[in-house]
C-alpha positions in Angstrom: -24.0 7.2 21.2 -25.3 8.5 24.5 -23.3 8.3 27.9 -25.8 5.6 28.7 -25.4 3.3 25.8 -21.5 3.6 25.5 -21.0 0.2 27.4 -22.9 -1.9 25.3 -21.8 -1.0 21.9 -17.8 -1.0 22.1 -15.5 -3.5 20.5 -12.6 -4.4 22.5 -9.7 -6.8 21.5 -8.8 -9.3 24.7 -7.1 -12.0 23.0 -7.2 -11.6 19.8 -4.7 -11.0 17.0 -2.9 -7.8 16.2 -3.1 -7.2 12.8 -1.7 -4.7 10.6 -1.8 -3.4 7.0 0.4 -4.9 4.7 1.2 -1.6 2.6 1.6 0.8 5.9 4.2 -2.2 7.0 5.9 -1.7 3.5 5.9 1.6 2.7 7.1 5.1 5.2 4.0 6.8 5.9 4.5 7.9 9.3 7.1 9.9 10.9 9.6 8.0 13.5 10.3 11.1 15.8 8.2 12.1 18.7 9.0 15.6 18.3 7.0 17.4 15.7 7.3 16.5 12.3 6.3 20.0 10.5 7.9 19.5 7.0 6.1 17.5 4.2 8.2 14.1 3.4 8.4 12.4 -0.5 9.0 9.0 -1.2 9.2 7.7 -4.6 10.5 5.0 -6.1 9.7 5.0 -9.2 6.4 3.0 -9.4 5.2 3.6 -5.5 5.0 7.9 -4.8 4.1 9.0 -1.4 3.8 12.5 0.1 3.1 13.3 3.6 1.6 16.4 4.2 1.6 18.0 8.1 -1.1 19.4 9.9 -1.2 21.7 12.8 0.5 19.4 15.1 2.8 17.8 12.5 3.2 14.6 10.8 1.4 11.6 12.5 4.0 9.4 14.2 4.5 5.9 14.3 3.5 5.4 17.8 0.1 7.3 16.6 -0.2 4.5 14.5 -0.9 2.2 17.1 -4.7 3.8 16.9 -4.6 2.4 13.3 -3.3 -0.9 13.8 -5.9 -1.6 16.5 -8.5 -0.3 14.4 -7.0 -2.8 12.1 -7.3 -5.8 14.6 -10.7 -4.6 15.5 -12.6 -4.4 12.0 -10.4 -8.1 10.9 -11.6 -10.0 14.3 -15.1 -8.8 13.5 -14.5 -10.1 9.1 -13.0 -13.3 11.1 -16.2 -14.1 13.0 -18.6 -13.5 10.4 -19.5 -10.0 11.5 -20.3 -6.8 9.1 -17.6 -4.5 9.6 -17.8 -0.5 8.9 -16.0 1.8 9.0 -17.2 3.2 11.7 -16.0 2.0 15.2 -16.4 2.4 18.7 -14.0 1.2 21.1 -13.0 1.7 24.9 -10.1 4.5 25.2 -8.8 2.4 28.2 -9.0 -0.7 26.3 -6.8 0.3 23.6 -4.6 2.0 25.8 -4.0 -1.2 28.0 -3.3 -3.3 24.4 -1.0 -1.0 23.3 1.1 -0.9 27.1 0.1 3.2 27.5 -0.7 4.7 30.9 -4.6 5.3 31.6 -3.5 8.5 34.1 -4.0 12.2 32.7 -1.0 12.2 30.1 -1.9 9.0 28.8 -5.4 10.1 27.5 -4.3 13.9 26.3 -1.7 12.3 23.8 -4.1 10.2 23.2 -6.3 13.2 21.8 -2.9 14.5 20.1 -3.1 11.0 18.5 -6.2 11.5 17.2 -5.7 15.3 15.9 -2.2 14.3 14.2 -4.4 11.4 12.4 -7.0 13.5 11.3 -5.2 16.4 10.0 -2.0 15.0 8.1 -2.9 14.5 4.2 -1.3 11.8 2.0 -1.1 11.7 -1.4 -0.3 7.9 -2.9 -0.9 6.2 -6.0 -0.6 2.8 -3.6 -3.4 0.5 -4.9 -6.4 -0.5 -2.4 -9.9 -2.6 -3.4 -8.3 -3.8 -6.9 -7.9 -0.1 -7.7 -4.6 1.8 -8.8 -5.5 5.6 -8.5 -4.0 9.2 -7.2 -5.9 9.4 -3.9 -5.7 12.1 -0.9 -6.8 11.3 2.2 -6.3 12.0 6.2 -5.7 8.6 8.3 -9.0 9.0 9.6 -12.1 10.4 8.1 -13.4 12.4 11.7 -13.4 10.9 15.4 -15.3 11.5 18.3 -15.1 11.1 22.1 -17.7 10.4 25.3 -16.0 11.6 28.3 -17.3 10.4 31.8 -16.9 11.5 35.2 -15.2 9.3 37.6 -15.2 8.4 41.1 -13.2 11.4 41.8 -15.3 13.4 40.0 -12.5 13.9 36.8 -13.9 13.9 33.4 -12.5 10.7 31.5 -13.0 9.4 28.2 -15.5 6.7 28.5 -15.5 5.7 24.4 -14.2 6.3 21.6 -15.8 6.8 17.9 -13.5 6.6 15.0 -14.3 6.6 11.1 -11.9 5.2 9.2 -10.7 6.7 5.7 -12.0 4.2 2.5 -8.5 4.0 1.4 -7.4 1.6 4.4 -11.1 0.0 5.1 -10.6 -1.1 1.3 -7.2 -2.2 1.8 -8.4 -4.6 5.1 -12.0 -5.5 3.7 -11.4 -6.4 0.3 -7.8 -6.9 -0.3 -7.7 -8.6 3.3 -4.3 -7.1 3.2 -3.5 -7.9 6.7 -0.8 -9.6 8.7 -0.3 -10.8 12.5 2.3 -8.7 14.4 3.6 -9.6 17.7 2.5 -7.7 20.7 6.0 -7.1 22.1 5.7 -4.7 19.0 3.9 -2.3 21.1 6.6 -2.1 24.0 9.5 -0.8 21.6 10.5 2.7 22.9 12.7 3.6 19.0 10.7 5.1 16.2 13.4 3.1 13.8 13.1 0.1 16.1 9.4 -0.6 15.4 10.2 0.0 11.7 12.5 -2.6 11.4 10.0 -4.4 12.5 7.5 -3.8 10.1 10.2 -4.3 7.2 11.0 -7.7 8.9 8.0 -9.3 9.4 6.6 -7.7 6.2 9.6 -9.0 3.9 11.3 -12.1 6.1 8.0 -14.4 6.3 8.9 -18.1 5.7 12.4 -17.4 4.3 15.5 -18.3 6.2 16.8 -14.2 5.6 16.2 -11.2 4.0 19.2 -8.8 2.2 19.2 -5.0 1.9 21.2 -2.5 1.0 21.6 0.3 4.1 20.7 3.3 1.9 17.8 1.4 0.6 16.7 0.6 4.2 17.3 3.8 5.0 14.6 4.8 2.1 12.0 2.4 3.0 12.6 3.4 6.6 11.9 7.4 6.1 14.9 8.1 8.4 16.1 11.6 8.2 19.7 10.7 9.4 23.0 10.5 7.0 24.3 7.4 6.2 27.0 7.1 8.7 24.1 7.7 11.4 21.4 5.6 9.8 24.0 2.8 10.0 25.4 3.7 13.1 21.7 3.0 14.7 21.5 -0.1 12.9 24.2 -1.4 14.5 23.2 -0.1 18.1 19.9 -1.8 17.8 21.2 -5.0 16.5 24.0 -4.9 19.7 20.9 -4.6 21.8 18.6 -7.5 19.7 15.4 -5.4 20.4 13.5 -6.7 17.5 10.8 -9.0 18.0 10.9 -12.2 16.3 13.9 -11.1 14.3 17.1 -10.9 13.8 18.8 -8.2 12.3 23.1 -7.4 11.3 25.3 -5.6 8.8 27.3 -7.7 6.7 29.3 -6.8 3.6 28.2 -8.5 0.1 31.5 -10.2 -0.5 31.1 -12.2 3.0 27.7 -13.2 2.2 25.8 -14.9 -1.1 21.9 -12.7 -2.1 19.3 -14.0 -4.2 20.2 -10.1 -6.4 23.2 -8.4 -7.5 24.8 -5.9 -5.7 25.9 -2.5 -6.6 29.4 -1.6 -5.6 30.3 -2.4 -2.1 27.5 -1.2 -0.6 27.0 -2.6 2.8 23.8 -4.7 3.3 21.6 -5.7 6.0 20.6 -9.2 7.1 17.4 -10.3 8.9 16.4 -13.4 9.6 14.1 -15.3 12.0 14.6 -15.9 15.8 14.2 -19.5 16.8 11.2 -18.7 19.1 9.2 -17.5 16.2 5.7 -18.9 16.6 4.0 -16.9 14.2 6.3 -18.2 11.5 5.2 -22.3 11.3 8.1 -24.3 9.8 7.1 -26.2 6.8 8.2 -30.4 7.3 10.9 -31.4 4.4 8.1 -34.0 3.9 5.9 -31.1 2.7 6.5 -29.5 -0.6 4.4 -26.1 -0.8 6.4 -24.2 -4.0 3.1 -22.8 -5.6 4.4 -21.8 -8.8 4.4 -18.2 -10.2 2.5 -19.2 -13.2 -0.4 -20.6 -10.3 -0.3 -17.4 -8.6 -0.9 -15.5 -11.7 -4.1 -17.9 -12.6 -5.3 -17.8 -9.3 -5.0 -13.8 -9.1 -6.9 -13.7 -12.5 -9.9 -15.7 -11.2 -9.7 -13.7 -7.9 -8.6 -10.0 -8.9 -10.2 -8.1 -5.7 -8.4 -10.2 -3.3 -4.4 -10.3 -1.9 -3.8 -13.8 -3.2 0.1 -13.4 -1.6 -2.2 -12.8 1.8 -4.4 -16.3 0.9 -1.2 -18.3 -0.3 0.2 -17.7 3.8 -3.1 -18.8 5.1 -2.9 -22.3 2.4 1.0 -22.6 4.2 -0.4 -22.2 7.6 -3.4 -24.1 7.1 -1.3 -26.9 5.4 1.3 -26.9 7.8 -1.6 -27.2 10.9 -2.9 -30.7 9.4 0.3 -32.5 8.1 -0.9 -34.3 5.6 0.7 -34.8 2.6 0.5 -32.8 -0.7 0.8 -34.4 -3.9 0.5 -31.2 -6.2 1.2 -27.9 -4.3 -0.2 -25.6 -7.2 -3.5 -27.3 -7.2 -3.7 -28.3 -3.7 -3.6 -23.9 -3.5 -5.8 -23.1 -6.7 -8.5 -25.7 -4.3 -8.2 -24.0 -1.0 -8.4 -20.4 -2.8 -11.7 -21.2 -4.3 -13.2 -22.2 -1.0 -11.4 -19.4 0.7 -12.9 -17.0 -1.5 -16.0 -18.8 -1.6 -16.7 -18.9 2.4 -15.0 -15.0 2.3 -16.9 -12.8 0.2 -16.6 -9.5 -0.4 -20.2 -8.1 -0.7 
C-alpha cells in the first residue's frame, strides 16, 4: 500500500450501523481506567475463564476498544453488502477519529497510536467459543498494524491510512457466528469507562425485555470493576441519577420491592435496567403478533445450522416480522423457515 494508492482502497463507515461483538459486550475484557492498568486481570465464573495480561503500555482500555468496534462495523458492512470480508482492513484514520467523536489534532493521533500498541501487546487467554469451536486460546486483540503517513499543507506529518489485521477469534465470531449487535453511536460520547461498560451489558441483556435484573456484586464482576462493593454501588447510583446511559434507564432496587424471574440470595441489592421510551433499535412487537419461539425450536434450528448464531437470527426474524406487520400463525414454523432462508442467503464459505 503505497502513499499514492491509499485513497483507492480505504474502507469508511459513513452512515453504516455501528456493530459490537457479543462476547466483548458480555465479558470484562477491557480496563475501565484511563490510567495504565499494569496488573493482570482474571474473570472466572466457573464456565468461562478470561485472563488478561498487560503489555508495556498496560491492558487495552474500553476506549481502545473503539478501534475493534470500528473494525467490526466495517467487516459487517462488507458482509451485509455481499462483499468478501478479510481480516486485514485498510481505513482512514481521519474517518475513525470522526466516527468515534475524537479530535483530529496531533494529540488525537498520538493517543490513537497508543491504542494500537495496547491492542497489539495485550494478551488474552480464554475458552470463550468462536466459530463453533471451544478451545483454550491466547491472542492479542490485533495481530499487526501499520500506518501510512503524509505531509499536510502545513508541512506536518499526519496519518493518512491505517492497516490492521484482526485476530482469528474475533474475525470468526463476526463472520462465521454473525455474533454482532447494533449499538447507539452515542456510546462514543460516554466519558466514563463504567458508563460504557454498563451500556454494553444493558444492550446485550435487555434486548426486547421490559426489564433486566442483576445483583450489585455480580454486576461489579461482569464490569471488571476494581472498586470496593460500597464504592461501586456509589458509582452506580451516581450514573443512575445522571441518567447518561443511551437507550436504557438504570436504578438500584431492593429485592423485597420487586418481582424477579430468579431467586435472590439474601438481601443483596439489585440493579434494574429498562429500555427508555425512545429506543429505536428495539422495535415493539404489536399485541396481535405472537413471536414467541419455543426452546425446543431453538434447539432444532441450532442442530440444523450449528455454525450460526441462532440468537442473532431470531432477533433478525423478529425485526423483519414487525416491519412486515403481517399475522404470524405459527411462530415456531415461521422462524424455522426464516432461519433456513437466512442461512441459504448468508453462506459462511
